[in-house]
C-alpha positions in Angstrom: 86.7 94.1 122.4 89.8 95.8 121.1 92.0 93.6 118.7 95.5 92.3 119.6 98.3 91.8 117.3 99.2 88.6 118.1 95.8 87.1 118.1 94.9 89.2 114.4 98.2 87.6 113.2 97.0 84.1 114.3 93.7 84.7 112.7 94.9 86.4 109.6 97.4 83.3 109.1 94.5 80.8 109.9 92.1 82.6 107.4 94.4 83.8 104.3 96.1 81.7 101.3 100.1 81.4 102.2 102.0 83.6 99.7 103.2 80.4 98.0 99.6 79.0 97.5 98.7 82.0 96.2 101.3 82.1 93.9 100.5 78.8 92.6 96.6 80.1 91.2 97.1 80.9 87.5 95.0 83.8 86.5 94.0 85.2 83.1 96.2 88.6 82.2 99.4 89.4 80.5 101.7 90.8 82.8 102.1 89.6 86.6 101.7 92.6 89.5 102.0 92.3 93.4 100.3 94.5 95.6 100.8 94.7 99.2 97.3 95.2 101.4 99.3 96.9 104.6 97.1 96.4 107.8 97.7 97.8 111.3 95.7 97.8 114.4 94.8 101.4 115.8 92.3 102.3 118.4 91.1 98.3 118.6 90.4 98.2 114.7 91.9 97.3 111.7 92.8 100.0 109.0 94.0 99.7 105.6 96.6 101.7 103.8 95.6 102.8 100.2 96.9 105.2 97.6 95.2 107.5 95.4 96.8 107.8 92.1 97.6 111.2 90.6 94.8 112.2 88.4 97.3 113.4 85.4 98.7 109.5 85.3 97.7 107.7 81.8 96.6 104.6 83.8 93.9 104.5 86.1 94.2 108.5 86.9 92.6 109.6 90.6 91.8 105.7 91.6 92.5 104.6 94.8 94.5 101.5 95.2 96.9 99.3 97.2 100.8 99.9 96.8 101.8 97.7 94.4 102.7 97.5 90.4 104.3 95.2 88.0 106.9 92.4 88.4 110.6 93.2 87.3 112.7 90.8 85.7 115.3 89.1 88.7 112.8 89.6 91.7 112.8 86.5 93.6 108.8 86.4 93.4 105.4 88.7 93.4 106.0 88.9 97.1 109.4 90.9 96.5 107.2 92.8 93.9 104.7 93.9 96.4 107.5 95.2 98.8 109.4 96.8 96.3 106.3 98.8 94.9 105.4 100.1 98.5 108.7 100.9 99.5 109.1 103.3 96.0 105.3 104.6 96.5 104.7 105.4 99.7 108.3 104.7 101.3 107.2 101.7 103.5 110.2 100.3 104.3 110.5 96.3 103.6 111.3 95.3 106.7 108.5 96.9 108.6 106.3 94.9 106.9 105.5 91.3 108.2 103.5 89.4 105.5 101.2 87.0 107.2 99.3 85.5 104.2 97.7 86.3 100.6 94.0 87.1 99.1 92.9 85.5 96.0 95.0 86.6 92.8 92.5 88.9 90.6 92.4 89.9 87.1 92.1 93.3 85.9 89.6 93.8 82.9 90.6 96.6 81.0 94.2 96.2 81.4 94.9 92.8 81.6 97.3 92.6 85.0 96.9 89.4 86.9 97.1 90.5 90.6 98.5 89.0 93.6 97.7 90.7 96.6 99.4 90.0 99.7 98.5 90.8 103.4 101.1 92.3 105.9 101.2 93.8 109.3 102.7 97.3 109.8 103.2 99.4 113.1 100.3 102.4 113.1 101.6 105.5 112.8 103.9 105.2 110.2 105.6 108.3 108.4 105.0 108.2 104.5 107.2 109.3 101.9 105.2 109.5 98.6 106.3 108.8 95.1 106.1 112.4 93.2 105.5 110.7 90.1 102.4 108.6 91.0 101.0 108.9 94.3 98.8 111.8 95.1 97.9 110.7 98.7 98.1 107.9 101.2 94.8 107.1 102.8 94.6 105.1 106.3 90.9 104.1 106.5 89.4 101.8 109.3 88.0 98.1 107.8 84.9 98.8 109.6 83.9 101.9 107.8 84.9 100.5 104.6 82.5 97.4 105.0 80.2 99.5 106.1 80.8 101.9 102.8 79.7 98.7 100.7 77.3 99.2 98.0 76.7 97.9 94.5 76.9 100.6 92.4 76.6 102.1 88.8 79.7 103.8 87.1 80.5 104.9 84.0 83.9 103.9 82.7 85.4 104.7 79.4 81.6 105.5 78.3 80.2 102.3 79.3 77.8 102.1 81.9 78.5 99.3 84.6 77.6 97.6 88.0 80.2 97.0 90.4 80.9 96.4 93.7 82.1 99.4 95.6 83.2 101.1 99.2 82.6 104.2 99.7 84.2 106.3 102.9 83.5 110.0 102.6 84.6 111.1 99.2 87.1 108.0 98.6 85.2 105.8 96.2 87.5 102.1 96.0 86.5 100.0 92.9 87.1 97.6 90.3 90.2 94.8 91.3 90.5 96.8 94.7 87.0 96.7 95.5 87.0 92.6 94.7 90.3 92.3 96.9 88.6 94.0 99.9 85.7 92.0 99.1 87.6 88.5 99.4 89.6 90.2 102.7 85.9 91.1 104.5 85.0 87.4 103.5 87.8 85.7 105.2 88.2 88.1 108.3 84.5 89.2 109.1 85.0 88.1 112.9 88.0 90.5 113.0 85.9 93.7 111.8 
């Protein structure tokens, strides 16, 4: 049965944390960051929008993540951070996003960030304007394909083997904090996929 925006919005609001509740949670990390988990319905399925970082970046080169970044002084909260970063990184206007909830905040192990993910509904068919400094590509992936591409995998990072959750769609590998966010999302919205 195809998904309808109203029903999806209601279910997301029911199963997600409220942004205010998420912001009350404390996560181990030196630097707070906000990310946006943009979702849309196309072809009767939920899709998520990711960025693929440039290969020449010093931090997380070539990795796939949700648009986001560190909190800046003067911002009202991390929701504002996530919306600003999505606009800067992929040209997603803040007023084109309906924030419907939040996921469990997650720490990054290597870089010391406390990441607060906020889920927003957007319209399908957006035109992206990529930040030339940071973003190599925007990926729009169906949540069903992502879920079906789940596996525990051994990766080598910084010369050390780690066993971690991964999501693979085609040539695209998602791991680390973004994979943990996806796992939380899938645990909450299983009936919608």
